[in-house]
C-alpha positions in Angstrom: -27.1 21.9 -15.3 -30.2 24.1 -15.5 -33.5 22.3 -15.9 -36.9 23.5 -17.2 -38.6 20.7 -15.3 -41.0 21.6 -12.5 -40.0 20.6 -9.0 -42.8 18.0 -9.0 -41.3 16.2 -12.0 -38.0 15.1 -10.3 -36.4 14.6 -7.0 -32.8 14.3 -5.7 -31.5 11.3 -3.9 -27.8 11.0 -2.9 -26.8 13.7 -5.4 -28.5 11.8 -8.2 -31.6 13.2 -10.0 -34.5 10.7 -10.0 -37.0 11.3 -12.8 -40.6 10.7 -11.8 -42.0 10.8 -15.3 -40.3 8.7 -18.0 -41.5 10.9 -20.9 -39.4 13.8 -19.4 -36.3 12.0 -20.5 -37.1 13.1 -24.0 -36.0 16.5 -22.9 -32.5 15.3 -22.2 -29.9 14.9 -25.0 -27.5 13.0 -22.8 -28.2 10.9 -19.7 -27.3 7.6 -18.0 -29.5 5.0 -16.3 -27.8 2.9 -13.7 -28.8 -0.5 -12.4 -31.0 1.1 -9.7 -33.0 2.8 -12.4 -31.6 6.1 -11.4 -31.0 8.7 -14.1 -27.6 10.4 -14.0 -27.4 13.9 -15.5 -24.3 15.2 -17.4 -23.1 16.7 -14.1 -22.7 13.2 -12.8 -20.5 12.1 -15.7 -17.1 11.1 -14.3 -14.9 12.4 -17.1 -12.6 15.1 -15.8 -14.2 14.9 -12.4 -11.6 14.6 -9.7 -11.0 11.1 -8.5 -11.7 10.3 -4.8 -10.5 7.3 -2.8 -11.3 5.3 0.3 -8.3 3.4 1.6 -9.3 0.1 3.3 -6.6 -1.5 5.5 -4.8 1.8 5.2 -2.3 1.3 8.1 0.0 4.4 8.2 -1.1 5.6 4.8 1.3 4.4 2.1 -1.3 4.2 -0.6 -3.1 7.4 0.5 0.3 9.3 0.4 1.0 8.1 -3.1 -2.5 8.8 -4.3 -2.4 12.3 -2.9 0.8 12.9 -4.8 -1.0 11.8 -7.9 -3.7 14.4 -7.3 -6.4 12.1 -6.0 -8.6 13.3 -3.1 -8.4 11.0 -0.1 -11.7 10.7 1.6 -10.3 8.6 4.4 -8.8 5.4 5.5 -10.0 2.3 7.4 -7.9 0.1 9.6 -8.3 -2.1 12.7 -5.1 -0.8 14.3 -5.9 2.4 16.2 -2.1 3.0 16.7 -2.1 4.1 13.0 -4.7 6.8 13.5 -2.4 9.7 14.5 0.1 9.0 11.8 -2.5 8.6 9.2 -4.6 11.7 10.0 -1.6 14.1 10.6 0.1 13.2 7.4 -2.8 12.5 5.0 -5.1 15.2 6.5 -8.1 12.8 6.1 -10.4 10.9 8.4 -9.2 7.6 9.9 -12.0 5.1 10.8 -10.8 2.5 13.3 -12.8 -0.5 12.5 -12.7 -4.2 11.6 -13.7 -4.5 8.0 -15.0 -8.0 8.6 -17.7 -6.7 10.9 -18.2 -3.1 9.7 -21.6 -2.1 8.5 -21.3 -1.3 4.8 -23.9 1.4 4.9 -22.0 3.5 7.4 -19.4 4.5 4.9 -22.0 6.8 3.3 -22.0 8.8 6.6 -18.3 8.7 7.3 -17.0 9.5 3.9 -19.9 11.0 2.1 -19.9 8.5 -0.7 -22.8 7.0 -2.7 -23.4 3.7 -4.5 -22.1 3.5 -8.1 -20.1 6.6 -7.7 -18.1 6.8 -10.9 -15.1 8.8 -9.7 -14.6 6.7 -6.6 -11.7 4.3 -6.1 -11.8 1.6 -3.4 -8.3 0.5 -2.3 -8.0 -2.9 -0.7 -4.4 -3.7 0.2 -5.2 -6.2 3.0 -2.6 -7.7 5.3 -0.9 -10.5 3.4 1.5 -12.5 5.6 -0.7 -15.6 5.3 -0.2 -15.9 1.6 3.4 -14.8 1.6 6.0 -17.1 0.1 8.3 -16.5 3.1 8.4 -19.6 5.2 7.2 -18.3 8.6 4.6 -19.5 11.1 1.2 -18.6 9.6 -0.8 -19.2 12.8 -1.1 -15.5 13.7 -1.9 -14.3 10.2 -4.5 -17.1 9.5 -7.4 -14.9 10.6 -6.5 -12.3 7.9 -6.6 -14.8 5.0 -10.2 -13.8 4.0 -10.0 -10.1 4.3 -10.1 -9.7 0.5 -13.5 -11.5 0.7 -14.6 -9.0 3.3 -13.4 -6.1 1.0 -15.3 -7.7 -1.9 -18.6 -7.2 0.1 -18.0 -3.4 0.2 -17.1 -3.4 -3.5 -20.3 -5.4 -4.2 -22.5 -3.0 -2.2 -21.0 0.3 -3.6 -19.8 -0.7 -7.0 -17.2 2.1 -7.2 -15.8 3.2 -10.5 -12.4 1.8 -9.8 -10.7 -0.8 -7.6 -7.1 -1.3 -6.6 -5.6 -4.1 -4.6 -2.0 -5.0 -3.8 -0.8 -8.1 -2.1 2.0 -10.7 -2.0 2.6 -12.8 -5.2 1.4 -15.9 -3.3 -2.2 -14.6 -3.4 -2.4 -15.7 -7.0 -1.4 -19.3 -6.4 -2.0 -20.4 -2.8 -4.8 -22.9 -2.2 -7.8 -21.2 -0.5 -7.0 -17.8 -1.8 -10.2 -15.7 -2.4 -8.6 -14.0 -5.4 -10.1 -16.2 -8.0 -13.6 -15.6 -6.6 -12.9 -11.8 -6.4 -11.8 -11.6 -10.0 -14.9 -13.5 -11.2 -17.1 -11.2 -9.2 -15.5 -8.1 -10.8 -15.9 -9.5 -14.3 -19.5 -10.4 -13.7 -20.2 -6.9 -12.5 -18.8 -5.2 -15.6 -15.3 -4.4 -14.4 -12.4 -4.6 -16.8 -9.3 -6.1 -15.0 -5.6 -5.8 -15.5 -3.2 -7.6 -13.1 0.4 -8.7 -12.8 3.2 -9.1 -10.4 5.2 -5.9 -10.3 8.6 -5.2 -8.8 8.7 -1.8 -7.0 12.3 -1.2 -8.0 11.0 -0.5 -11.6 8.6 2.1 -10.2 10.8 4.6 -8.4 11.2 2.6 -5.2 14.8 1.8 -4.1 13.8 -1.7 -3.1 13.5 -5.2 -4.6 9.8 -5.7 -3.7 7.6 -8.0 -5.8 3.9 -7.6 -5.3 0.7 -8.7 -7.0 -1.2 -5.7 -8.3 -4.8 -5.6 -9.7 -6.6 -2.6 -11.2 -10.2 -2.7 -12.2 -12.6 -0.3 -13.8 -16.3 -0.4 -14.7 -16.1 3.0 -16.3 -13.3 2.8 -18.9 -12.4 -0.1 -21.1 -8.7 0.7 -21.7 -7.3 0.4 -18.2 -3.6 -0.4 -18.1 -0.9 -1.0 -15.5 1.8 1.6 -15.2 4.9 0.8 -17.4 8.1 -0.3 -15.6 11.2 1.9 -15.9 13.9 -0.7 -16.1 16.7 1.7 -16.9 16.1 4.0 -13.9 16.5 1.8 -10.9 17.3 3.7 -7.7 20.0 2.3 -5.4 20.5 2.2 -1.7 23.3 4.7 -2.1 21.0 7.2 -3.9 18.3 6.7 -1.3 20.2 6.8 2.1 23.8 7.5 1.2 23.8 11.2 2.0 25.4 11.5 5.4 24.3 15.1 5.9 20.7 13.8 6.0 21.3 10.4 7.5 24.1 11.1 9.9 26.4 8.1 10.9 25.0 6.2 13.9 26.1 3.5 16.3 23.9 0.6 17.2 21.4 1.6 19.9 21.6 5.3 19.2 18.2 7.0 19.5 17.1 10.1 17.6 14.9 12.1 20.0 13.4 14.1 17.1 10.4 13.1 14.9 12.9 12.3 12.1 13.4 8.9 13.9 16.8 8.2 12.6 17.3 5.6 15.3 19.2 2.3 15.2 18.4 -0.8 17.2 20.8 -1.9 19.8 23.0 -5.1 19.2 24.2 -7.7 21.6 27.9 -8.0 22.0 27.9 -11.1 19.8 25.8 -9.5 17.0 28.0 -6.4 17.1 31.0 -8.6 16.6 29.3 -10.4 13.8 28.6 -7.3 11.8 32.1 -6.0 12.4 33.4 -9.2 10.8 31.0 -8.8 7.9 32.5 -7.2 4.8 31.3 -3.7 3.9 28.9 -3.1 1.0 27.1 -6.4 0.6 29.0 -8.8 2.8 27.2 -11.7 4.5 27.6 -14.2 7.3 29.9 -16.5 5.3 32.7 -14.2 6.4 32.5 -15.7 9.9 31.0 -19.1 9.2 34.2 -20.9 10.4 34.3 -18.9 13.7 32.9 -21.3 16.3 31.9 -18.5 18.6 30.1 -16.4 16.0 28.6 -19.2 13.8 25.0 -20.0 14.6 24.3 -23.7 15.3 21.3 -23.7 13.0 23.7 -22.9 10.1 26.4 -25.4 10.9 27.2 -27.2 7.6 24.6 -25.0 5.8 25.7 -22.3 3.4 22.3 -21.1 2.3 20.1 -18.2 3.6 23.1 -15.8 3.5 20.9 -12.7 3.6 20.5 -13.2 7.4 23.0 -10.9 9.2 24.1 -9.5 5.8 24.8 -5.9 4.8 22.9 -4.1 2.0 24.7 -3.3 -1.2 25.3 0.4 -2.0 24.8 0.0 -5.7 21.7 -2.1 -5.7 18.1 -1.6 -4.4 17.5 -2.9 -0.9 15.8 -6.2 -0.2 12.1 -6.1 0.6 11.4 -4.0 3.7 9.5 -6.1 6.2 8.1 -5.2 9.6 11.4 -6.4 11.1 13.7 -4.4 8.9 15.4 -2.7 11.9 16.7 -6.1 13.1 20.0 -7.4 11.9 19.0 -11.1 12.4 15.9 -10.9 10.2 17.4 -10.4 6.8 19.9 -8.4 4.8 19.3 -5.3 6.9 22.8 -4.3 7.9 23.9 -0.9 6.9 26.4 -1.1 3.9 29.2 0.6 5.9 28.2 1.2 9.5 28.1 -1.5 12.2 24.3 -1.6 12.7 21.0 -2.4 11.1 19.4 0.4 9.1 17.5 3.0 11.1 13.7 3.6 11.2 14.0 6.6 8.9 16.3 4.8 6.5 13.7 2.0 6.3 11.0 4.6 5.6 13.1 6.2 2.9 13.7 2.8 1.2 9.9 2.4 1.3 9.8 5.8 -0.6 8.0 7.8 2.2 8.8 11.5 2.0 11.4 12.8 4.5 8.7 15.0 6.2 6.4 12.0 6.7 6.1 11.6 10.5 5.4 8.4 12.4 3.7 8.8 15.7 4.4 6.2 18.4 6.5 5.7 21.5 7.3 2.2 20.3 10.0 1.6 17.7 8.4 -1.8 16.9 5.1 -0.2 16.2 6.7 2.3 13.9 8.7 -0.4 12.1 5.5 -2.3 11.6 3.8 0.8 10.1 6.7 1.2 7.7 7.1 -2.4 6.7 3.4 -3.0 6.2 3.0 0.0 3.9 2.5 -0.1 0.1 5.5 2.1 -1.1 4.0 5.5 -1.8 6.0 5.9 -5.0 4.5 2.7 -6.4 1.1 3.9 -5.2 1.7 7.3 -6.9 2.3 5.5 -10.3 -0.9 3.5 -9.8 -2.8 6.7 -9.0 -1.4 8.4 -12.1 -2.6 5.4 -14.2 -6.1 6.0 -12.8 -5.9 9.7 -13.3 -4.8 9.3 -16.9 -7.7 6.9 -17.5 -10.1 9.4 -16.0 -9.2 11.9 -18.7 -9.8 9.6 -21.6 
């Protein structure tokens, strides 16, 4: 906006006009005063200003990918795992800051991502690693050190007070003893944020996967923030996602795709190959060979539960939750519905709703599987991003 004020009457700090003489405010018909006693001119009003995001714990870029599809500008991502850098930067076309959020200097984000405190059109994304609070009964020793990453993320939110906040995590984050979520929500409320949260299933948001996750959206700018609505009549199936054999050509176990499409399947031992051959097509499970003394696992003798292990996916249903071990037959219902193998890396990425042209850069299939399994499904993130964008226009 054009001003009639003399240069001596105001100064600019971090793109915000600071008024030196209080009586000059009388010349303004519309202005905002933030908690730092800075005066924001109409040009700083967030309405219709393009949203920007910083993606904490970004991994390979699932949220950033979805937010980009929703028209949000991605300023960059932060993650401790340097192996994600090439994948993130080449797909998202934004800066990747390799850093440990628990020790990162909060002020440095101003330099790296050109953001400012109380930036109204800024979204902070905090989808921290979640295995420690998962309901899956696994050894939590390795993931224990990640249990307070949400508290570390809170420190950045507290310092910058962005217009919006988005977190996604396992449903157990709500209920598990010692979870920092309650404190985080209290902090948001006390700092003027309106919160909406719930456990959402990705299968109702365009993702061909049965994946329940806790989602929280917060805004200190708008009062009518809402979660995206589920689409319970438009559930995408495994067949719709990966059933086109012209795209996902038939494979045998152990076959490697040398291209960057990574349609590669893990090898199987002689015993596991025989197990999946004996498992019925389209949703069969290990009960088909439970009475075979050679094939039955000793840990399941006399036990008919946990039938997803070594099972095949159903064509006409969404897949089970894609984990970091989805390419392993023995880690869940990750057998291909028809072919005698676990699903491929690319099939897992598709079931996570990554675009077909999204490339994963690593010489290690385990690293790629971890990138894919740890991601927030981009299609779910897109719906979240659209919810923010709609709110920005009100």
